C-alpha positions as YAML, in Angstrom:
chain: A
units: angstrom
residues:
- id: 1
  name: MET
  ca: [-8.48, 5.69, -8.48]
- id: 2
  name: MET
  ca: [-5.84, 8.36, -7.97]
- id: 3
  name: LYS
  ca: [-5.47, 9.35, -4.31]
- id: 4
  name: LYS
  ca: [-4.16, 12.68, -3.03]
- id: 5
  name: THR
  ca: [-2.23, 10.63, -0.51]
- id: 6
  name: LEU
  ca: [1.49, 10.85, 0.19]
- id: 7
  name: ALA
  ca: [2.67, 7.24, 0.57]
- id: 8
  name: VAL
  ca: [5.58, 6.68, 2.97]
- id: 9
  name: ILE
  ca: [7.17, 3.49, 1.66]
- id: 10
  name: TYR
  ca: [9.66, 1.54, 3.77]
- id: 11
  name: ASN
  ca: [10.74, -1.89, 4.93]
- id: 12
  name: GLY
  ca: [10.33, -2.77, 8.60]
- id: 13
  name: GLY
  ca: [12.90, -1.02, 10.77]
- id: 14
  name: ALA
  ca: [13.55, 1.88, 8.36]
- id: 15
  name: TYR
  ca: [11.72, 4.61, 10.34]
- id: 16
  name: GLY
  ca: [8.59, 4.84, 8.22]
- id: 17
  name: THR
  ca: [6.26, 5.17, 11.21]
- id: 18
  name: TYR
  ca: [8.45, 7.94, 12.57]
- id: 19
  name: LEU
  ca: [8.51, 9.84, 9.28]
- id: 20
  name: GLU
  ca: [4.75, 9.62, 8.87]
- id: 21
  name: TRP
  ca: [4.33, 10.90, 12.44]
- id: 22
  name: VAL
  ca: [6.65, 13.84, 11.69]
- id: 23
  name: LEU
  ca: [4.75, 14.79, 8.54]
- id: 24
  name: ASN
  ca: [1.36, 14.51, 10.21]
- id: 25
  name: MET
  ca: [2.49, 16.68, 13.09]
- id: 26
  name: LEU
  ca: [3.68, 19.35, 10.65]
- id: 27
  name: ILE
  ca: [0.51, 19.49, 8.53]
- id: 28
  name: SER
  ca: [-1.91, 19.58, 11.47]
- id: 29
  name: ASN
  ca: [-2.75, 21.70, 14.50]
- id: 30
  name: GLN
  ca: [-2.62, 18.62, 16.69]
- id: 31
  name: GLN
  ca: [-0.62, 18.99, 19.90]
- id: 32
  name: ILE
  ca: [2.74, 17.25, 19.64]
- id: 33
  name: GLN
  ca: [2.95, 14.12, 21.77]
- id: 34
  name: SER
  ca: [5.93, 11.79, 21.78]
- id: 35
  name: PRO
  ca: [5.26, 8.57, 19.83]
- id: 36
  name: PHE
  ca: [8.34, 6.69, 21.10]
- id: 37
  name: THR
  ca: [8.37, 3.43, 23.00]
- id: 38
  name: ALA
  ca: [11.19, 2.50, 25.37]
- id: 39
  name: ILE
  ca: [12.96, 0.54, 22.60]
- id: 40
  name: GLY
  ca: [12.98, 3.52, 20.24]
- id: 41
  name: ASN
  ca: [10.29, 2.76, 17.69]
- id: 42
  name: SER
  ca: [7.38, 5.15, 17.07]
- id: 43
  name: HIS
  ca: [4.59, 2.64, 17.59]
- id: 44
  name: LEU
  ca: [2.78, 4.79, 20.17]
- id: 45
  name: SER
  ca: [1.77, 7.07, 17.32]
- id: 46
  name: THR
  ca: [-1.95, 7.15, 16.57]
- id: 47
  name: VAL
  ca: [-1.72, 9.37, 13.48]
- id: 48
  name: GLY
  ca: [-1.58, 8.19, 9.90]
- id: 49
  name: LYS
  ca: [-2.60, 4.86, 8.45]
- id: 50
  name: GLN
  ca: [-0.49, 1.73, 8.02]
- id: 51
  name: PHE
  ca: [-0.87, -0.82, 5.24]
- id: 52
  name: LEU
  ca: [1.07, -4.00, 5.96]
- id: 53
  name: ASN
  ca: [1.09, -5.31, 2.39]
- id: 54
  name: MET
  ca: [0.05, -4.69, -1.18]
- id: 55
  name: GLU
  ca: [-3.30, -6.40, -0.72]
- id: 56
  name: GLN
  ca: [-4.28, -3.77, 1.84]
- id: 57
  name: TRP
  ca: [-3.07, -1.04, -0.51]
- id: 58
  name: ARG
  ca: [-5.22, -2.37, -3.37]
- id: 59
  name: SER
  ca: [-8.27, -2.42, -1.07]
- id: 60
  name: TYR
  ca: [-7.56, 1.20, -0.17]
- id: 61
  name: VAL
  ca: [-7.31, 2.18, -3.84]
- id: 62
  name: GLN
  ca: [-10.76, 0.72, -4.50]
- id: 63
  name: SER
  ca: [-12.28, 2.54, -1.51]
- id: 64
  name: GLU
  ca: [-13.60, 6.07, -1.20]
- id: 65
  name: LEU
  ca: [-11.04, 6.86, 1.52]
- id: 66
  name: ASP
  ca: [-8.31, 9.39, 0.83]
- id: 67
  name: TYR
  ca: [-5.88, 9.90, 3.68]
- id: 68
  name: PRO
  ca: [-3.33, 12.75, 3.61]
- id: 69
  name: THR
  ca: [-0.58, 10.20, 4.35]
- id: 70
  name: ILE
  ca: [-0.25, 6.45, 4.63]
- id: 71
  name: ARG
  ca: [2.72, 4.16, 5.28]
- id: 72
  name: ILE
  ca: [3.24, 0.81, 3.60]
- id: 73
  name: HIS
  ca: [5.64, -2.12, 3.45]
- id: 74
  name: PRO
  ca: [6.03, -2.61, -0.31]
- id: 75
  name: LYS
  ca: [7.36, -6.18, -0.33]
- id: 76
  name: THR
  ca: [6.25, -8.82, 2.15]
- id: 77
  name: ILE
  ca: [6.25, -11.95, -0.03]
- id: 78
  name: ALA
  ca: [9.46, -13.40, -1.43]
- id: 79
  name: SER
  ca: [7.98, -13.86, -4.92]
- id: 80
  name: GLU
  ca: [7.03, -10.18, -5.22]
- id: 81
  name: ILE
  ca: [9.17, -7.82, -7.30]
- id: 82
  name: LEU
  ca: [9.79, -4.65, -5.35]
- id: 83
  name: SER
  ca: [10.10, -2.28, -8.31]
- id: 84
  name: GLN
  ca: [6.80, -3.53, -9.76]
- id: 85
  name: ASN
  ca: [5.04, -2.97, -6.44]
- id: 86
  name: LEU
  ca: [6.47, 0.55, -6.21]
- id: 87
  name: ASP
  ca: [5.23, 1.32, -9.73]
- id: 88
  name: GLN
  ca: [1.80, -0.01, -8.75]
- id: 89
  name: ILE
  ca: [1.62, 2.20, -5.66]
- id: 90
  name: LEU
  ca: [2.56, 5.24, -7.72]
- id: 91
  name: GLU
  ca: [-0.20, 4.55, -10.23]
- id: 92
  name: ASN
  ca: [-2.69, 5.51, -7.53]
- id: 93
  name: CYS
  ca: [-1.15, 8.17, -5.30]
- id: 94
  name: SER
  ca: [0.01, 11.71, -5.96]
- id: 95
  name: HIS
  ca: [3.37, 11.49, -4.18]
- id: 96
  name: ALA
  ca: [5.54, 8.92, -2.43]
- id: 97
  name: VAL
  ca: [8.63, 8.98, -0.24]
- id: 98
  name: LEU
  ca: [10.75, 5.84, -0.16]
- id: 99
  name: ILE
  ca: [13.00, 5.54, 2.90]
- id: 100
  name: TYR
  ca: [15.95, 3.36, 1.98]
- id: 101
  name: PRO
  ca: [18.90, 2.05, 4.04]
- id: 102
  name: ASP
  ca: [22.08, 3.68, 2.78]
- id: 103
  name: ARG
  ca: [25.22, 1.53, 2.68]
- id: 104
  name: ASP
  ca: [26.45, 2.95, 6.00]
- id: 105
  name: HIS
  ca: [23.24, 1.99, 7.81]
- id: 106
  name: GLU
  ca: [22.49, -1.51, 6.55]
- id: 107
  name: LEU
  ca: [23.15, -3.13, 9.93]
- id: 108
  name: LEU
  ca: [21.15, -0.44, 11.72]
- id: 109
  name: ALA
  ca: [18.12, -1.28, 9.59]
- id: 110
  name: LEU
  ca: [18.72, -5.02, 9.88]
- id: 111
  name: ASN
  ca: [19.00, -4.90, 13.68]
- id: 112
  name: ASN
  ca: [15.92, -2.65, 13.86]
- id: 113
  name: PHE
  ca: [14.00, -5.18, 11.80]
- id: 114
  name: MET
  ca: [15.06, -7.96, 14.16]
- id: 115
  name: THR
  ca: [14.42, -6.21, 17.47]
- id: 116
  name: LYS
  ca: [12.02, -3.28, 17.04]
- id: 117
  name: VAL
  ca: [9.38, -4.38, 14.55]
- id: 118
  name: TYR
  ca: [8.06, -7.37, 16.53]
- id: 119
  name: PRO
  ca: [9.08, -6.58, 20.13]
- id: 120
  name: ASN
  ca: [6.38, -8.72, 21.74]
- id: 121
  name: ARG
  ca: [6.80, -11.85, 19.65]
- id: 122
  name: GLU
  ca: [9.16, -14.79, 19.77]
- id: 123
  name: LEU
  ca: [11.98, -14.54, 17.22]
- id: 124
  name: TYR
  ca: [10.51, -17.22, 14.94]
- id: 125
  name: GLN
  ca: [6.98, -15.79, 15.17]
- id: 126
  name: GLY
  ca: [8.14, -12.31, 14.15]
- id: 127
  name: PRO
  ca: [11.06, -11.26, 11.95]
- id: 128
  name: LEU
  ca: [12.06, -14.85, 11.18]
- id: 129
  name: LYS
  ca: [8.57, -16.22, 10.59]
- id: 130
  name: ASP
  ca: [9.65, -17.58, 7.18]
- id: 131
  name: VAL
  ca: [12.51, -19.66, 8.62]
- id: 132
  name: ASN
  ca: [11.85, -23.39, 8.26]
- id: 133
  name: LEU
  ca: [12.31, -24.66, 11.81]
- id: 134
  name: ASP
  ca: [12.26, -28.25, 10.55]
- id: 135
  name: GLU
  ca: [15.55, -27.51, 8.81]
- id: 136
  name: ILE
  ca: [17.06, -26.41, 12.12]
- id: 137
  name: TYR
  ca: [15.87, -29.55, 13.92]
- id: 138
  name: LYS
  ca: [17.18, -31.69, 11.07]
- id: 139
  name: ASN
  ca: [20.62, -30.08, 10.81]
- id: 140
  name: PHE
  ca: [21.42, -29.17, 14.43]
- id: 141
  name: PRO
  ca: [21.58, -31.23, 17.67]
- id: 142
  name: ILE
  ca: [18.28, -29.96, 19.06]
- id: 143
  name: THR
  ca: [14.67, -31.12, 19.35]
- id: 144
  name: PRO
  ca: [11.44, -29.08, 19.14]
- id: 145
  name: ASP
  ca: [11.08, -29.41, 22.92]
- id: 146
  name: GLU
  ca: [14.27, -27.42, 23.56]
- id: 147
  name: GLU
  ca: [14.95, -23.70, 23.43]
- id: 148
  name: ILE
  ca: [17.14, -22.94, 20.42]
- id: 149
  name: PRO
  ca: [20.63, -22.00, 21.71]
- id: 150
  name: ARG
  ca: [22.14, -18.72, 20.56]
- id: 151
  name: TRP
  ca: [24.99, -20.43, 18.68]
- id: 152
  name: ILE
  ca: [22.50, -22.37, 16.55]
- id: 153
  name: MET
  ca: [20.45, -19.24, 15.83]
- id: 154
  name: ARG
  ca: [23.61, -17.36, 14.88]
- id: 155
  name: GLU
  ca: [24.92, -20.17, 12.66]
- id: 156
  name: HIS
  ca: [21.58, -20.56, 10.88]
- id: 157
  name: LEU
  ca: [21.07, -16.83, 10.47]
- id: 158
  name: SER
  ca: [24.60, -16.39, 9.09]
- id: 159
  name: TYR
  ca: [23.34, -18.23, 5.99]
- id: 160
  name: TYR
  ca: [19.78, -16.90, 5.90]
- id: 161
  name: LEU
  ca: [19.42, -13.42, 7.33]
- id: 162
  name: VAL
  ca: [21.46, -11.07, 5.13]
- id: 163
  name: PRO
  ca: [20.40, -12.65, 1.79]
- id: 164
  name: ALA
  ca: [16.73, -12.69, 2.85]
- id: 165
  name: TRP
  ca: [16.81, -9.09, 4.06]
- id: 166
  name: ARG
  ca: [18.65, -7.88, 0.96]
- id: 167
  name: ASP
  ca: [16.09, -9.63, -1.21]
- id: 168
  name: GLN
  ca: [13.31, -7.88, 0.70]
- id: 169
  name: VAL
  ca: [14.78, -4.42, -0.02]
- id: 170
  name: ASP
  ca: [16.15, -5.35, -3.48]
- id: 171
  name: TRP
  ca: [19.63, -4.23, -2.45]
- id: 172
  name: PHE
  ca: [20.67, -1.59, -3.76]
- id: 173
  name: LEU
  ca: [17.42, -0.44, -5.42]
- id: 174
  name: PRO
  ca: [18.22, 3.29, -5.93]
- id: 175
  name: ASP
  ca: [20.91, 2.32, -8.43]
- id: 176
  name: THR
  ca: [18.30, 0.88, -10.78]
- id: 177
  name: TRP
  ca: [14.89, 2.39, -9.96]
- id: 178
  name: GLN
  ca: [13.55, 5.96, -9.91]
- id: 179
  name: HIS
  ca: [10.16, 7.59, -10.39]
- id: 180
  name: HIS
  ca: [9.41, 11.28, -10.89]
- id: 181
  name: ARG
  ca: [6.67, 11.21, -8.22]
- id: 182
  name: CYS
  ca: [8.72, 9.28, -5.69]
- id: 183
  name: MET
  ca: [11.39, 10.94, -3.57]
- id: 184
  name: ILE
  ca: [14.05, 8.55, -2.27]
- id: 185
  name: ILE
  ca: [15.60, 9.52, 1.04]
- id: 186
  name: TYR
  ca: [18.23, 7.55, 2.91]
- id: 187
  name: ILE
  ca: [18.10, 6.65, 6.58]
- id: 188
  name: ASN
  ca: [21.25, 8.71, 7.11]
- id: 189
  name: GLU
  ca: [19.49, 11.83, 5.79]
- id: 190
  name: LEU
  ca: [16.44, 11.38, 8.00]
- id: 191
  name: LEU
  ca: [18.49, 10.75, 11.13]
- id: 192
  name: HIS
  ca: [21.41, 13.14, 10.70]
- id: 193
  name: GLU
  ca: [20.17, 15.83, 8.31]
- id: 194
  name: PHE
  ca: [16.68, 16.07, 9.78]
- id: 195
  name: GLU
  ca: [15.69, 19.68, 9.05]
- id: 196
  name: SER
  ca: [16.99, 19.78, 5.48]
- id: 197
  name: CYS
  ca: [15.54, 16.33, 4.76]
- id: 198
  name: ILE
  ca: [12.04, 17.29, 5.94]
- id: 199
  name: GLN
  ca: [12.27, 20.62, 4.11]
- id: 200
  name: ARG
  ca: [13.05, 18.78, 0.87]
- id: 201
  name: ILE
  ca: [10.05, 16.51, 1.41]
- id: 202
  name: LYS
  ca: [7.86, 19.59, 1.98]
- id: 203
  name: ASP
  ca: [9.07, 21.19, -1.26]
- id: 204
  name: PHE
  ca: [8.55, 17.92, -3.16]
- id: 205
  name: TRP
  ca: [5.08, 17.35, -1.67]
- id: 206
  name: GLY
  ca: [3.98, 20.96, -2.14]
- id: 207
  name: VAL
  ca: [2.01, 21.23, 1.10]
- id: 208
  name: ARG
  ca: [1.83, 23.92, 3.77]
- id: 209
  name: PHE
  ca: [3.22, 23.08, 7.19]
- id: 210
  name: LEU
  ca: [1.29, 24.46, 10.18]
- id: 211
  name: LYS
  ca: [4.27, 24.05, 12.48]
- id: 212
  name: THR
  ca: [7.96, 24.72, 11.99]
- id: 213
  name: ILE
  ca: [10.36, 21.84, 11.56]
- id: 214
  name: GLN
  ca: [12.36, 23.27, 14.46]
- id: 215
  name: GLU
  ca: [9.43, 22.55, 16.81]
- id: 216
  name: LEU
  ca: [10.08, 18.85, 16.27]
- id: 217
  name: GLN
  ca: [13.82, 19.00, 16.89]
- id: 218
  name: PRO
  ca: [13.55, 18.14, 20.63]
- id: 219
  name: PHE
  ca: [11.54, 15.04, 19.70]
- id: 220
  name: HIS
  ca: [14.04, 14.12, 17.01]
- id: 221
  name: HIS
  ca: [16.91, 14.36, 19.51]
- id: 222
  name: LYS
  ca: [14.94, 12.15, 21.90]
- id: 223
  name: MET
  ca: [14.38, 9.59, 19.13]
- id: 224
  name: LEU
  ca: [18.09, 9.52, 18.26]
- id: 225
  name: GLY
  ca: [18.96, 8.90, 21.89]
- id: 226
  name: LEU
  ca: [16.76, 5.79, 21.89]
- id: 227
  name: GLN
  ca: [18.45, 4.17, 18.87]
- id: 228
  name: SER
  ca: [20.54, 1.44, 20.49]
- id: 229
  name: ASN
  ca: [21.53, 0.02, 17.09]
- id: 230
  name: LEU
  ca: [23.20, 3.19, 15.86]
- id: 231
  name: GLY
  ca: [26.92, 2.56, 15.26]
- id: 232
  name: GLN
  ca: [26.60, -1.16, 14.53]
- id: 233
  name: ASP
  ca: [27.71, -0.73, 10.90]
- id: 234
  name: LYS
  ca: [31.00, 1.00, 11.71]
- id: 235
  name: LEU
  ca: [31.68, -1.25, 14.69]
- id: 236
  name: CYS
  ca: [31.19, -4.45, 12.73]
- id: 237
  name: ARG
  ca: [33.34, -3.21, 9.85]
- id: 238
  name: ASP
  ca: [36.04, -2.36, 12.41]
- id: 239
  name: ILE
  ca: [35.72, -5.83, 13.94]
- id: 240
  name: ILE
  ca: [36.32, -7.44, 10.57]
- id: 241
  name: GLU
  ca: [39.25, -5.13, 9.82]
- id: 242
  name: HIS
  ca: [40.99, -5.71, 13.18]
- id: 243
  name: THR
  ca: [40.30, -9.44, 13.21]
- id: 244
  name: MET
  ca: [41.55, -10.08, 9.70]
- id: 245
  name: TYR
  ca: [44.23, -7.46, 9.19]
- id: 246
  name: GLY
  ca: [44.86, -5.48, 12.39]
- id: 247
  name: THR
  ca: [47.75, -5.74, 14.81]
- id: 248
  name: ASP
  ca: [46.20, -3.80, 17.70]
- id: 249
  name: LEU
  ca: [43.45, -5.14, 19.92]
- id: 250
  name: LEU
  ca: [39.85, -4.05, 19.41]
- id: 251
  name: GLU
  ca: [37.35, -4.69, 22.19]
- id: 252
  name: TRP
  ca: [33.58, -4.35, 22.10]
- id: 253
  name: SER
  ca: [30.48, -4.85, 24.22]
- id: 254
  name: PRO
  ca: [28.07, -7.75, 23.58]
- id: 255
  name: LEU
  ca: [26.54, -7.48, 20.12]
- id: 256
  name: PRO
  ca: [22.93, -7.98, 19.02]
- id: 257
  name: LEU
  ca: [22.23, -11.28, 17.30]
- id: 258
  name: ALA
  ca: [21.88, -9.75, 13.83]
- id: 259
  name: SER
  ca: [25.34, -8.19, 14.10]
- id: 260
  name: GLU
  ca: [26.89, -11.47, 15.25]
- id: 261
  name: SER
  ca: [25.23, -13.26, 12.33]
- id: 262
  name: TRP
  ca: [26.42, -10.57, 9.91]
- id: 263
  name: LEU
  ca: [30.00, -11.00, 11.14]
- id: 264
  name: GLN
  ca: [29.84, -14.75, 10.58]
- id: 265
  name: TRP
  ca: [28.31, -14.18, 7.13]
- id: 266
  name: ARG
  ca: [30.96, -11.58, 6.24]
- id: 267
  name: LEU
  ca: [33.83, -13.80, 7.40]
- id: 268
  name: ARG
  ca: [32.43, -16.60, 5.24]
- id: 269
  name: LYS
  ca: [32.43, -14.23, 2.27]
- id: 270
  name: LEU
  ca: [36.13, -13.64, 2.97]
- id: 271
  name: GLY
  ca: [36.79, -17.38, 3.01]
- id: 272
  name: TYR
  ca: [36.71, -18.07, 6.76]
- id: 273
  name: GLU
  ca: [34.43, -19.96, 9.13]
- id: 274
  name: ILE
  ca: [33.95, -19.67, 12.90]
- id: 275
  name: LYS
  ca: [34.37, -22.61, 15.26]
- id: 276
  name: CYS
  ca: [30.83, -22.01, 16.35]
- id: 277
  name: HIS
  ca: [29.64, -25.27, 17.95]
- id: 278
  name: GLY
  ca: [28.49, -24.39, 21.46]
- id: 279
  name: LEU
  ca: [29.68, -20.77, 21.09]
- id: 280
  name: ASN
  ca: [26.77, -19.09, 22.89]
- id: 281
  name: ALA
  ca: [29.01, -16.25, 24.12]
- id: 282
  name: PHE
  ca: [30.43, -14.48, 21.08]
- id: 283
  name: PRO
  ca: [34.02, -13.15, 21.55]
- id: 284
  name: LEU
  ca: [34.35, -9.57, 22.76]
- id: 285
  name: ASP
  ca: [37.75, -8.70, 21.27]
- id: 286
  name: SER
  ca: [39.53, -9.17, 17.96]
- id: 287
  name: GLN
  ca: [42.21, -11.49, 19.36]
- id: 288
  name: LYS
  ca: [39.69, -14.01, 20.69]
- id: 289
  name: LEU
  ca: [37.66, -13.85, 17.50]
- id: 290
  name: ARG
  ca: [40.81, -14.40, 15.43]
- id: 291
  name: SER
  ca: [41.63, -17.48, 17.51]
- id: 292
  name: ILE
  ca: [38.37, -19.26, 16.57]
- id: 293
  name: ILE
  ca: [38.26, -18.62, 12.83]
- id: 294
  name: TYR
  ca: [39.77, -20.91, 10.22]
- id: 295
  name: GLU
  ca: [40.16, -20.85, 6.46]
- id: 296
  name: ALA
  ca: [37.33, -22.72, 4.79]
...
């Protein structure tokens, strides 16, 4: 059954809830109320409809319901093929917008996924629910009765996190997949080219807005101010550059766990390992980081 629905398609942490809130505010007479939590996600929003997986989407397709917009995570099982799921969604909806992490915002999306999607759950009950904890207990000096130290989480995630996340988003999908009824927008465009991005979605969707995009600008500025993970991509690239090749000192504030794990993963790709045993406090300058890496 073909729905008149616009499907907002996104992986966790890629601002799909926010975009659906924006679009619903613009097509309705509803009074604008901020959807933002203290950690910067839009989970206070009560508009729209979320489908957590393809099974929920298929149930919707078979129903008589026809929402103006929905949002959906298109790949939640490792064995799924993202492009096939996208094609399946587009068989049954009039339009779709896929929000995708551009190359300059990969770490932003990854950190969002780790910290903003499951804010009230333990790490291994939320974003890392597929991690085999038995492997950690078998390979690291820790028992199930102990809290997992940060150095063990970082070491384990430096092997697991980036490959698993890239598999989830089929990195870099826009190079190989397009659909004439699906508009691909990048996180950078939504965050930093807000008015033109939303205008392009309006033109693509062919709907009438009942509010101006400018009316949402104050809310967009508020949302940007809550994004604590903005800047992690450039910072981590600078850390690698100064640690491996720089002569001047680079200092930084404590990093989120996903960024620390990415740095260890990236150094491994360059042929280096970190002396990580017991390293719960990650170095905060390039000289100290350089002193604990060695050629593998």
